[in-house]
PQR file of N, CA, C, O and H, with PARSE charges and radii, in Angstrom:
ATOM      1  N   MET A   1     -20.123 -89.453-202.256 -0.4000 1.5000
ATOM      2  CA  MET A   1     -20.872 -90.523-203.501 -0.0000 2.0000
ATOM      3  C   MET A   1     -22.127 -89.727-203.104  0.5500 1.7000
ATOM      4  O   MET A   1     -22.206 -89.607-201.881 -0.5500 1.4000
ATOM      5  N   ALA A   2     -23.119 -89.154-203.779 -0.4000 1.5000
ATOM      6  CA  ALA A   2     -24.449 -88.794-203.782 -0.0000 2.0000
ATOM      7  C   ALA A   2     -25.786 -89.540-203.339  0.5500 1.7000
ATOM      8  O   ALA A   2     -26.868 -89.041-203.649 -0.5500 1.4000
ATOM      9  H   ALA A   2     -23.055 -89.251-204.772  0.4000 1.0000
ATOM     10  N   SER A   3     -25.728 -90.608-202.690 -0.4000 1.5000
ATOM     11  CA  SER A   3     -26.639 -91.629-202.546 -0.0000 2.0000
ATOM     12  C   SER A   3     -25.538 -91.744-200.731  0.5500 1.7000
ATOM     13  O   SER A   3     -26.218 -92.187-199.805 -0.5500 1.4000
ATOM     14  H   SER A   3     -24.849 -91.012-202.438  0.4000 1.0000
ATOM     15  N   GLY A   4     -24.465 -91.479-200.464 -0.4000 1.5000
ATOM     16  CA  GLY A   4     -23.945 -91.630-198.979 -0.0000 2.0000
ATOM     17  C   GLY A   4     -23.612 -93.053-198.509  0.5500 1.7000
ATOM     18  O   GLY A   4     -23.469 -93.332-197.319 -0.5500 1.4000
ATOM     19  H   GLY A   4     -23.913 -91.118-201.216  0.4000 1.0000
ATOM     20  N   ARG A   5     -23.495 -93.942-199.518 -0.4000 1.5000
ATOM     21  CA  ARG A   5     -22.728 -95.582-199.182 -0.0000 2.0000
ATOM     22  C   ARG A   5     -21.595 -94.917-200.005  0.5500 1.7000
ATOM     23  O   ARG A   5     -21.425 -93.937-200.731 -0.5500 1.4000
ATOM     24  H   ARG A   5     -23.611 -93.716-200.485  0.4000 1.0000
ATOM     25  N   LEU A   6     -20.720 -96.269-199.363 -0.4000 1.5000
ATOM     26  CA  LEU A   6     -19.776 -96.284-199.035 -0.0000 2.0000
ATOM     27  C   LEU A   6     -19.223 -97.016-200.800  0.5500 1.7000
ATOM     28  O   LEU A   6     -19.947 -97.946-201.153 -0.5500 1.4000
ATOM     29  H   LEU A   6     -20.858 -97.064-198.773  0.4000 1.0000
ATOM     30  N   PRO A   7     -18.480 -96.780-201.449 -0.5600 1.5000
ATOM     31  CA  PRO A   7     -17.913 -97.177-202.775  0.2800 2.0000
ATOM     32  C   PRO A   7     -17.333 -98.565-202.457  0.5500 1.7000
ATOM     33  O   PRO A   7     -17.505 -99.244-203.469 -0.5500 1.4000
ATOM     34  N   ILE A   8     -16.719 -99.296-201.500 -0.4000 1.5000
ATOM     35  CA  ILE A   8     -16.243-100.311-201.293 -0.0000 2.0000
ATOM     36  C   ILE A   8     -16.332-100.366-199.706  0.5500 1.7000
ATOM     37  O   ILE A   8     -16.065 -99.377-199.023 -0.5500 1.4000
ATOM     38  H   ILE A   8     -16.579 -98.745-200.678  0.4000 1.0000
ATOM     39  N   ILE A   9     -16.583-101.146-199.358 -0.4000 1.5000
ATOM     40  CA  ILE A   9     -16.816-102.232-197.836 -0.0000 2.0000
ATOM     41  C   ILE A   9     -15.601-103.502-198.321  0.5500 1.7000
ATOM     42  O   ILE A   9     -15.559-104.216-199.323 -0.5500 1.4000
ATOM     43  H   ILE A   9     -16.800-101.949-199.913  0.4000 1.0000
ATOM     44  N   GLN A  10     -14.519-103.375-196.902 -0.4000 1.5000
ATOM     45  CA  GLN A  10     -13.935-104.744-197.119 -0.0000 2.0000
ATOM     46  C   GLN A  10     -14.447-105.675-195.556  0.5500 1.7000
ATOM     47  O   GLN A  10     -14.434-105.179-194.430 -0.5500 1.4000
ATOM     48  H   GLN A  10     -14.553-102.795-196.088  0.4000 1.0000
ATOM     49  N   LEU A  11     -14.820-106.939-195.860 -0.4000 1.5000
ATOM     50  CA  LEU A  11     -15.315-107.402-194.791 -0.0000 2.0000
ATOM     51  C   LEU A  11     -14.579-108.856-194.822  0.5500 1.7000
ATOM     52  O   LEU A  11     -14.105-109.517-195.746 -0.5500 1.4000
ATOM     53  H   LEU A  11     -14.831-107.343-196.775  0.4000 1.0000
ATOM     54  N   GLU A  12     -14.682-109.067-193.448 -0.4000 1.5000
ATOM     55  CA  GLU A  12     -13.358-110.777-193.250 -0.0000 2.0000
ATOM     56  C   GLU A  12     -15.364-111.922-193.106  0.5500 1.7000
ATOM     57  O   GLU A  12     -16.321-111.914-192.331 -0.5500 1.4000
ATOM     58  H   GLU A  12     -15.066-108.530-192.697  0.4000 1.0000
ATOM     59  N   TRP A  13     -15.042-112.540-194.147 -0.4000 1.5000
ATOM     60  CA  TRP A  13     -15.392-113.580-194.270 -0.0000 2.0000
ATOM     61  C   TRP A  13     -15.326-115.387-193.378  0.5500 1.7000
ATOM     62  O   TRP A  13     -14.534-116.204-192.908 -0.5500 1.4000
ATOM     63  H   TRP A  13     -14.265-112.547-194.776  0.4000 1.0000
ATOM     64  N   ASN A  14     -15.925-115.286-193.479 -0.4000 1.5000
ATOM     65  CA  ASN A  14     -15.625-116.925-192.116 -0.0000 2.0000
ATOM     66  C   ASN A  14     -17.185-117.230-191.150  0.5500 1.7000
ATOM     67  O   ASN A  14     -18.293-116.728-190.961 -0.5500 1.4000
ATOM     68  H   ASN A  14     -16.568-114.622-193.861  0.4000 1.0000
ATOM     69  N   ASP A  15     -16.676-117.944-190.903 -0.4000 1.5000
ATOM     70  CA  ASP A  15     -18.092-118.498-190.048 -0.0000 2.0000
ATOM     71  C   ASP A  15     -18.996-118.844-188.923  0.5500 1.7000
ATOM     72  O   ASP A  15     -19.701-119.812-188.640 -0.5500 1.4000
ATOM     73  H   ASP A  15     -15.776-118.352-191.056  0.4000 1.0000
ATOM     74  N   MET A  16     -18.614-117.277-188.189 -0.4000 1.5000
ATOM     75  CA  MET A  16     -18.843-116.591-186.803 -0.0000 2.0000
ATOM     76  C   MET A  16     -20.295-116.229-187.417  0.5500 1.7000
ATOM     77  O   MET A  16     -20.929-115.888-186.418 -0.5500 1.4000
ATOM     78  H   MET A  16     -18.042-116.490-188.419  0.4000 1.0000
ATOM     79  N   SER A  17     -21.136-116.126-188.507 -0.4000 1.5000
ATOM     80  CA  SER A  17     -21.738-115.629-187.555 -0.0000 2.0000
ATOM     81  C   SER A  17     -23.092-116.428-187.840  0.5500 1.7000
ATOM     82  O   SER A  17     -24.190-115.903-187.658 -0.5500 1.4000
ATOM     83  H   SER A  17     -20.621-116.403-189.318  0.4000 1.0000
ATOM     84  N   GLU A  18     -22.878-118.173-188.455 -0.4000 1.5000
ATOM     85  CA  GLU A  18     -23.761-118.954-188.228 -0.0000 2.0000
ATOM     86  C   GLU A  18     -23.050-119.931-187.008  0.5500 1.7000
ATOM     87  O   GLU A  18     -23.570-121.010-186.726 -0.5500 1.4000
ATOM     88  H   GLU A  18     -21.986-118.599-188.602  0.4000 1.0000
ATOM     89  N   ARG A  19     -21.985-119.518-186.410 -0.4000 1.5000
ATOM     90  CA  ARG A  19     -21.805-120.196-185.039 -0.0000 2.0000
ATOM     91  C   ARG A  19     -22.650-119.696-183.683  0.5500 1.7000
ATOM     92  O   ARG A  19     -23.211-120.235-182.729 -0.5500 1.4000
ATOM     93  H   ARG A  19     -21.562-118.641-186.640  0.4000 1.0000
ATOM     94  N   ILE A  20     -22.354-118.092-184.266 -0.4000 1.5000
ATOM     95  CA  ILE A  20     -22.736-117.251-182.750 -0.0000 2.0000
ATOM     96  C   ILE A  20     -24.446-117.151-182.772  0.5500 1.7000
ATOM     97  O   ILE A  20     -25.060-117.161-181.706 -0.5500 1.4000
ATOM     98  H   ILE A  20     -21.898-117.655-185.041  0.4000 1.0000
ATOM     99  N   PHE A  21     -25.180-117.052-184.126 -0.4000 1.5000
ATOM    100  CA  PHE A  21     -26.310-117.004-184.492 -0.0000 2.0000
ATOM    101  C   PHE A  21     -27.303-117.437-185.092  0.5500 1.7000
ATOM    102  O   PHE A  21     -28.456-117.008-185.112 -0.5500 1.4000
ATOM    103  H   PHE A  21     -24.682-117.044-184.992  0.4000 1.0000
ATOM    104  N   GLY A  22     -26.553-118.852-185.902 -0.4000 1.5000
ATOM    105  CA  GLY A  22     -27.364-119.028-186.164 -0.0000 2.0000
ATOM    106  C   GLY A  22     -27.725-119.041-187.824  0.5500 1.7000
ATOM    107  O   GLY A  22     -28.531-119.903-188.174 -0.5500 1.4000
ATOM    108  H   GLY A  22     -25.616-119.201-185.886  0.4000 1.0000
ATOM    109  N   GLU A  23     -27.088-117.991-189.036 -0.4000 1.5000
ATOM    110  CA  GLU A  23     -27.699-117.543-189.612 -0.0000 2.0000
ATOM    111  C   GLU A  23     -26.200-117.536-190.814  0.5500 1.7000
ATOM    112  O   GLU A  23     -25.050-117.179-190.559 -0.5500 1.4000
ATOM    113  H   GLU A  23     -26.433-117.291-188.752  0.4000 1.0000
ATOM    114  N   SER A  24     -26.672-117.977-191.906 -0.4000 1.5000
ATOM    115  CA  SER A  24     -25.477-118.051-192.971 -0.0000 2.0000
ATOM    116  C   SER A  24     -25.257-116.577-193.766  0.5500 1.7000
ATOM    117  O   SER A  24     -26.112-115.713-193.961 -0.5500 1.4000
ATOM    118  H   SER A  24     -27.606-118.267-192.112  0.4000 1.0000
ATOM    119  N   ARG A  25     -24.391-116.572-194.007 -0.4000 1.5000
ATOM    120  CA  ARG A  25     -23.815-115.560-194.745 -0.0000 2.0000
ATOM    121  C   ARG A  25     -24.272-115.200-195.387  0.5500 1.7000
ATOM    122  O   ARG A  25     -24.013-114.007-195.544 -0.5500 1.4000
ATOM    123  H   ARG A  25     -23.696-117.273-193.848  0.4000 1.0000
ATOM    124  N   GLN A  26     -25.478-115.874-196.474 -0.4000 1.5000
ATOM    125  CA  GLN A  26     -26.253-115.464-197.062 -0.0000 2.0000
ATOM    126  C   GLN A  26     -27.291-114.195-196.984  0.5500 1.7000
ATOM    127  O   GLN A  26     -27.575-113.509-197.965 -0.5500 1.4000
ATOM    128  H   GLN A  26     -25.689-116.843-196.346  0.4000 1.0000
ATOM    129  N   VAL A  27     -27.832-113.984-195.612 -0.4000 1.5000
ATOM    130  CA  VAL A  27     -28.253-113.384-194.785 -0.0000 2.0000
ATOM    131  C   VAL A  27     -27.446-112.044-195.719  0.5500 1.7000
ATOM    132  O   VAL A  27     -28.169-111.403-196.482 -0.5500 1.4000
ATOM    133  H   VAL A  27     -27.601-114.541-194.815  0.4000 1.0000
ATOM    134  N   LEU A  28     -26.441-111.792-195.652 -0.4000 1.5000
ATOM    135  CA  LEU A  28     -25.946-110.533-195.987 -0.0000 2.0000
ATOM    136  C   LEU A  28     -24.963-110.043-197.048  0.5500 1.7000
ATOM    137  O   LEU A  28     -24.213-109.077-197.190 -0.5500 1.4000
ATOM    138  H   LEU A  28     -25.853-112.313-195.032  0.4000 1.0000
ATOM    139  N   ALA A  29     -25.403-111.468-197.933 -0.4000 1.5000
ATOM    140  CA  ALA A  29     -25.140-111.210-199.250 -0.0000 2.0000
ATOM    141  C   ALA A  29     -25.894-110.580-199.553  0.5500 1.7000
ATOM    142  O   ALA A  29     -25.713-109.454-200.017 -0.5500 1.4000
ATOM    143  H   ALA A  29     -26.013-112.252-197.817  0.4000 1.0000
ATOM    144  N   ASP A  30     -27.176-111.231-199.346 -0.4000 1.5000
ATOM    145  CA  ASP A  30     -28.670-110.565-199.983 -0.0000 2.0000
ATOM    146  C   ASP A  30     -28.856-109.208-199.947  0.5500 1.7000
ATOM    147  O   ASP A  30     -29.315-108.641-200.939 -0.5500 1.4000
ATOM    148  H   ASP A  30     -27.323-112.146-198.969  0.4000 1.0000
ATOM    149  N   MET A  31     -28.505-108.462-198.730 -0.4000 1.5000
ATOM    150  CA  MET A  31     -29.070-107.559-198.149 -0.0000 2.0000
ATOM    151  C   MET A  31     -27.994-106.682-198.831  0.5500 1.7000
ATOM    152  O   MET A  31     -28.340-105.509-198.969 -0.5500 1.4000
ATOM    153  H   MET A  31     -28.132-108.922-197.924  0.4000 1.0000
ATOM    154  N   LEU A  32     -26.490-107.074-199.388 -0.4000 1.5000
ATOM    155  CA  LEU A  32     -25.720-105.788-199.828 -0.0000 2.0000
ATOM    156  C   LEU A  32     -26.149-105.794-200.838  0.5500 1.7000
ATOM    157  O   LEU A  32     -26.242-104.665-201.319 -0.5500 1.4000
ATOM    158  H   LEU A  32     -26.209-108.027-199.277  0.4000 1.0000
ATOM    159  N   ARG A  33     -26.681-107.033-201.801 -0.4000 1.5000
ATOM    160  CA  ARG A  33     -27.068-107.177-202.983 -0.0000 2.0000
ATOM    161  C   ARG A  33     -28.561-106.005-203.103  0.5500 1.7000
ATOM    162  O   ARG A  33     -28.684-105.207-204.032 -0.5500 1.4000
ATOM    163  H   ARG A  33     -26.605-107.950-201.410  0.4000 1.0000
ATOM    164  N   ARG A  34     -29.211-106.097-202.366 -0.4000 1.5000
ATOM    165  CA  ARG A  34     -30.433-104.872-202.225 -0.0000 2.0000
ATOM    166  C   ARG A  34     -29.895-103.629-202.545  0.5500 1.7000
ATOM    167  O   ARG A  34     -30.446-102.839-203.312 -0.5500 1.4000
ATOM    168  H   ARG A  34     -29.112-106.746-201.612  0.4000 1.0000
ATOM    169  N   TYR A  35     -28.878-103.440-202.004 -0.4000 1.5000
ATOM    170  CA  TYR A  35     -27.982-101.992-201.705 -0.0000 2.0000
ATOM    171  C   TYR A  35     -27.376-101.597-203.455  0.5500 1.7000
ATOM    172  O   TYR A  35     -27.514-100.542-204.074 -0.5500 1.4000
ATOM    173  H   TYR A  35     -28.431-104.081-201.381  0.4000 1.0000
ATOM    174  N   GLY A  36     -26.932-102.431-203.735 -0.4000 1.5000
ATOM    175  CA  GLY A  36     -26.542-102.420-204.609 -0.0000 2.0000
ATOM    176  C   GLY A  36     -24.915-102.541-205.186  0.5500 1.7000
ATOM    177  O   GLY A  36     -24.320-102.047-206.144 -0.5500 1.4000
ATOM    178  H   GLY A  36     -26.820-103.288-203.231  0.4000 1.0000
ATOM    179  N   TYR A  37     -24.505-103.550-203.975 -0.4000 1.5000
ATOM    180  CA  TYR A  37     -23.301-104.066-204.185 -0.0000 2.0000
ATOM    181  C   TYR A  37     -23.190-105.520-204.671  0.5500 1.7000
ATOM    182  O   TYR A  37     -24.224-106.143-204.910 -0.5500 1.4000
ATOM    183  H   TYR A  37     -24.988-103.951-203.197  0.4000 1.0000
ATOM    184  N   ARG A  38     -21.881-106.136-204.839 -0.4000 1.5000
ATOM    185  CA  ARG A  38     -21.511-107.172-205.075 -0.0000 2.0000
ATOM    186  C   ARG A  38     -20.306-107.709-204.970  0.5500 1.7000
ATOM    187  O   ARG A  38     -19.200-107.213-205.182 -0.5500 1.4000
ATOM    188  H   ARG A  38     -21.041-105.629-204.645  0.4000 1.0000
ATOM    189  N   LEU A  39     -20.628-108.797-204.617 -0.4000 1.5000
ATOM    190  CA  LEU A  39     -19.153-109.370-203.741 -0.0000 2.0000
ATOM    191  C   LEU A  39     -17.739-110.034-204.561  0.5500 1.7000
ATOM    192  O   LEU A  39     -17.756-110.951-205.383 -0.5500 1.4000
ATOM    193  H   LEU A  39     -21.527-109.200-204.445  0.4000 1.0000
ATOM    194  N   TYR A  40     -16.825-109.455-204.184 -0.4000 1.5000
ATOM    195  CA  TYR A  40     -15.326-109.726-204.823 -0.0000 2.0000
ATOM    196  C   TYR A  40     -14.182-110.608-203.586  0.5500 1.7000
ATOM    197  O   TYR A  40     -13.954-110.474-202.384 -0.5500 1.4000
ATOM    198  H   TYR A  40     -16.811-108.710-203.517  0.4000 1.0000
ATOM    199  N   ARG A  41     -13.780-111.349-204.477 -0.4000 1.5000
ATOM    200  CA  ARG A  41     -12.348-112.028-203.602 -0.0000 2.0000
ATOM    201  C   ARG A  41     -11.229-110.713-204.483  0.5500 1.7000
ATOM    202  O   ARG A  41     -11.548-110.320-205.606 -0.5500 1.4000
ATOM    203  H   ARG A  41     -13.965-111.458-205.453  0.4000 1.0000
ATOM    204  N   ALA A  42      -9.836-110.124-203.704 -0.4000 1.5000
ATOM    205  CA  ALA A  42      -9.234-110.463-204.780 -0.0000 2.0000
ATOM    206  C   ALA A  42      -8.120-111.440-205.186  0.5500 1.7000
ATOM    207  O   ALA A  42      -7.967-112.417-204.453 -0.5500 1.4000
ATOM    208  H   ALA A  42      -9.578-110.444-202.792  0.4000 1.0000
ATOM    209  N   THR A  43      -7.530-111.339-205.979 -0.4000 1.5000
ATOM    210  CA  THR A  43      -6.714-112.370-206.777 -0.0000 2.0000
ATOM    211  C   THR A  43      -4.941-112.505-206.259  0.5500 1.7000
ATOM    212  O   THR A  43      -4.751-111.372-205.818 -0.5500 1.4000
ATOM    213  H   THR A  43      -7.655-110.545-206.574  0.4000 1.0000
ATOM    214  N   ASP A  44      -4.055-113.013-206.148 -0.4000 1.5000
ATOM    215  CA  ASP A  44      -2.464-112.802-205.849 -0.0000 2.0000
ATOM    216  C   ASP A  44      -2.548-111.500-206.740  0.5500 1.7000
ATOM    217  O   ASP A  44      -1.903-110.523-206.360 -0.5500 1.4000
ATOM    218  H   ASP A  44      -4.209-113.934-206.506  0.4000 1.0000
ATOM    219  N   GLU A  45      -3.321-111.412-207.938 -0.4000 1.5000
ATOM    220  CA  GLU A  45      -2.507-110.442-208.659 -0.0000 2.0000
ATOM    221  C   GLU A  45      -2.914-109.289-208.015  0.5500 1.7000
ATOM    222  O   GLU A  45      -2.038-108.466-207.749 -0.5500 1.4000
ATOM    223  H   GLU A  45      -3.845-112.206-208.247  0.4000 1.0000
ATOM    224  N   GLY A  46      -4.015-109.064-207.721 -0.4000 1.5000
ATOM    225  CA  GLY A  46      -4.584-108.357-206.609 -0.0000 2.0000
ATOM    226  C   GLY A  46      -5.683-107.535-208.020  0.5500 1.7000
ATOM    227  O   GLY A  46      -5.936-106.331-207.996 -0.5500 1.4000
ATOM    228  H   GLY A  46      -4.727-109.732-207.938  0.4000 1.0000
ATOM    229  N   ASP A  47      -6.164-108.425-209.067 -0.4000 1.5000
ATOM    230  CA  ASP A  47      -7.761-108.642-209.378 -0.0000 2.0000
ATOM    231  C   ASP A  47      -8.395-109.037-208.571  0.5500 1.7000
ATOM    232  O   ASP A  47      -8.176-109.775-207.611 -0.5500 1.4000
ATOM    233  H   ASP A  47      -5.959-109.404-209.086  0.4000 1.0000
ATOM    234  N   LEU A  48     -10.006-108.091-209.279 -0.4000 1.5000
ATOM    235  CA  LEU A  48     -11.149-108.713-208.508 -0.0000 2.0000
ATOM    236  C   LEU A  48     -11.861-109.787-209.011  0.5500 1.7000
ATOM    237  O   LEU A  48     -11.664-109.831-210.225 -0.5500 1.4000
ATOM    238  H   LEU A  48     -10.184-107.491-210.059  0.4000 1.0000
ATOM    239  N   THR A  49     -12.504-110.562-208.691 -0.4000 1.5000
ATOM    240  CA  THR A  49     -13.065-111.875-209.263 -0.0000 2.0000
ATOM    241  C   THR A  49     -14.343-112.023-208.690  0.5500 1.7000
ATOM    242  O   THR A  49     -14.332-112.035-207.459 -0.5500 1.4000
ATOM    243  H   THR A  49     -12.664-110.526-207.705  0.4000 1.0000
ATOM    244  N   PRO A  50     -15.222-112.116-209.125 -0.5600 1.5000
ATOM    245  CA  PRO A  50     -17.033-112.537-208.321  0.2800 2.0000
ATOM    246  C   PRO A  50     -16.394-113.100-207.154  0.5500 1.7000
ATOM    247  O   PRO A  50     -15.195-113.277-206.939 -0.5500 1.4000
ATOM    248  N   ALA A  51     -17.464-113.367-206.394 -0.4000 1.5000
ATOM    249  CA  ALA A  51     -17.374-114.410-205.210 -0.0000 2.0000
ATOM    250  C   ALA A  51     -19.238-114.507-204.848  0.5500 1.7000
ATOM    251  O   ALA A  51     -20.189-114.055-205.486 -0.5500 1.4000
ATOM    252  H   ALA A  51     -18.438-113.224-206.568  0.4000 1.0000
ATOM    253  N   GLY A  52     -19.174-115.364-203.453 -0.4000 1.5000
ATOM    254  CA  GLY A  52     -20.118-115.313-203.253 -0.0000 2.0000
ATOM    255  C   GLY A  52     -20.810-115.785-202.450  0.5500 1.7000
ATOM    256  O   GLY A  52     -20.930-116.958-202.804 -0.5500 1.4000
ATOM    257  H   GLY A  52     -18.402-115.731-202.936  0.4000 1.0000
ATOM    258  N   ALA A  53     -21.587-115.573-201.214 -0.4000 1.5000
ATOM    259  CA  ALA A  53     -22.054-116.295-199.778 -0.0000 2.0000
ATOM    260  C   ALA A  53     -21.555-117.872-199.490  0.5500 1.7000
ATOM    261  O   ALA A  53     -21.317-118.258-198.345 -0.5500 1.4000
ATOM    262  H   ALA A  53     -21.490-114.620-200.926  0.4000 1.0000
ATOM    263  N   ASP A  54     -21.438-118.656-200.561 -0.4000 1.5000
ATOM    264  CA  ASP A  54     -21.169-119.531-200.066 -0.0000 2.0000
ATOM    265  C   ASP A  54     -18.937-119.719-200.488  0.5500 1.7000
ATOM    266  O   ASP A  54     -18.251-120.741-200.505 -0.5500 1.4000
ATOM    267  H   ASP A  54     -21.631-118.343-201.491  0.4000 1.0000
ATOM    268  N   SER A  55     -18.652-118.688-200.665 -0.4000 1.5000
ATOM    269  CA  SER A  55     -16.789-118.525-200.923 -0.0000 2.0000
ATOM    270  C   SER A  55     -15.853-118.958-199.585  0.5500 1.7000
ATOM    271  O   SER A  55     -16.223-118.782-198.424 -0.5500 1.4000
ATOM    272  H   SER A  55     -19.209-117.858-200.651  0.4000 1.0000
ATOM    273  N   ALA A  56     -14.859-119.424-199.891 -0.4000 1.5000
ATOM    274  CA  ALA A  56     -14.548-119.736-199.133 -0.0000 2.0000
ATOM    275  C   ALA A  56     -14.261-118.673-197.763  0.5500 1.7000
ATOM    276  O   ALA A  56     -14.292-117.459-197.968 -0.5500 1.4000
ATOM    277  H   ALA A  56     -14.558-119.568-200.834  0.4000 1.0000
ATOM    278  N   PRO A  57     -14.036-119.105-196.631 -0.5600 1.5000
ATOM    279  CA  PRO A  57     -13.558-117.938-195.782  0.2800 2.0000
ATOM    280  C   PRO A  57     -12.461-117.080-195.930  0.5500 1.7000
ATOM    281  O   PRO A  57     -11.426-117.554-196.400 -0.5500 1.4000
ATOM    282  N   GLY A  58     -12.529-115.392-195.472 -0.4000 1.5000
ATOM    283  CA  GLY A  58     -11.026-114.347-196.322 -0.0000 2.0000
ATOM    284  C   GLY A  58     -11.404-113.022-195.947  0.5500 1.7000
ATOM    285  O   GLY A  58     -12.079-112.398-195.129 -0.5500 1.4000
ATOM    286  H   GLY A  58     -13.370-115.007-195.091  0.4000 1.0000
ATOM    287  N   GLU A  59     -10.777-112.911-196.764 -0.4000 1.5000
ATOM    288  CA  GLU A  59     -11.498-111.370-196.936 -0.0000 2.0000
ATOM    289  C   GLU A  59     -12.137-111.426-198.643  0.5500 1.7000
ATOM    290  O   GLU A  59     -11.674-111.800-199.721 -0.5500 1.4000
ATOM    291  H   GLU A  59     -10.228-113.418-197.429  0.4000 1.0000
ATOM    292  N   ILE A  60     -13.744-110.696-198.071 -0.4000 1.5000
ATOM    293  CA  ILE A  60     -14.387-110.168-199.464 -0.0000 2.0000
ATOM    294  C   ILE A  60     -14.297-108.913-199.646  0.5500 1.7000
ATOM    295  O   ILE A  60     -13.546-108.423-198.803 -0.5500 1.4000
ATOM    296  H   ILE A  60     -14.120-110.392-197.196  0.4000 1.0000
ATOM    297  N   PHE A  61     -14.797-108.012-200.498 -0.4000 1.5000
ATOM    298  CA  PHE A  61     -15.236-106.779-201.248 -0.0000 2.0000
ATOM    299  C   PHE A  61     -16.499-106.980-201.378  0.5500 1.7000
ATOM    300  O   PHE A  61     -16.897-108.043-201.855 -0.5500 1.4000
ATOM    301  H   PHE A  61     -15.407-108.410-201.183  0.4000 1.0000
ATOM    302  N   ALA A  62     -17.373-105.985-200.972 -0.4000 1.5000
ATOM    303  CA  ALA A  62     -18.317-105.402-201.340 -0.0000 2.0000
ATOM    304  C   ALA A  62     -18.260-104.126-202.318  0.5500 1.7000
ATOM    305  O   ALA A  62     -17.706-103.090-201.949 -0.5500 1.4000
ATOM    306  H   ALA A  62     -17.050-105.122-200.583  0.4000 1.0000
ATOM    307  N   VAL A  63     -18.913-104.264-203.697 -0.4000 1.5000
ATOM    308  CA  VAL A  63     -18.275-103.181-204.225 -0.0000 2.0000
ATOM    309  C   VAL A  63     -19.402-102.596-204.893  0.5500 1.7000
ATOM    310  O   VAL A  63     -19.925-103.228-205.811 -0.5500 1.4000
ATOM    311  H   VAL A  63     -19.363-105.106-203.996  0.4000 1.0000
ATOM    312  N   LEU A  64     -20.059-100.929-204.392 -0.4000 1.5000
ATOM    313  CA  LEU A  64     -21.030-100.517-205.261 -0.0000 2.0000
ATOM    314  C   LEU A  64     -20.971-100.414-206.521  0.5500 1.7000
ATOM    315  O   LEU A  64     -19.868-100.131-206.988 -0.5500 1.4000
ATOM    316  H   LEU A  64     -19.634-100.416-203.646  0.4000 1.0000
ATOM    317  N   GLN A  65     -21.820-100.556-207.211 -0.4000 1.5000
ATOM    318  CA  GLN A  65     -21.818-101.129-208.429 -0.0000 2.0000
ATOM    319  C   GLN A  65     -22.624 -99.655-209.146  0.5500 1.7000
ATOM    320  O   GLN A  65     -23.455 -99.071-208.450 -0.5500 1.4000
ATOM    321  H   GLN A  65     -22.716-100.786-206.831  0.4000 1.0000
ATOM    322  N   ARG A  66     -22.304 -99.137-210.552 -0.4000 1.5000
ATOM    323  CA  ARG A  66     -22.456 -97.882-210.442 -0.0000 2.0000
ATOM    324  C   ARG A  66     -24.801 -97.795-211.273  0.5500 1.7000
ATOM    325  O   ARG A  66     -25.763 -98.300-211.852 -0.5500 1.4000
ATOM    326  H   ARG A  66     -21.629 -99.612-211.117  0.4000 1.0000
ATOM    327  N   GLU A  67     -24.444 -97.193-210.874 -0.4000 1.5000
ATOM    328  CA  GLU A  67     -26.070 -97.261-211.353 -0.0000 2.0000
ATOM    329  C   GLU A  67     -26.208 -96.277-213.032  0.5500 1.7000
ATOM    330  O   GLU A  67     -27.296 -96.174-213.599 -0.5500 1.4000
ATOM    331  H   GLU A  67     -23.662 -96.783-210.403  0.4000 1.0000
TER
END
């Protein structure tokens, strides 16, 4: 990739950032958005559906949007 960014990042979305650092997941979601990523969650069928910082714990995928 020309920008040097990963096309997709898999995250374990949980409440550890808030419990350990006192920060919500919104901080990370905002940073990823500034770098061109959008958050998604996989359905049982394997499709990606939009997700947000307030999504339930589990796997979240940050997908780099095409410019």
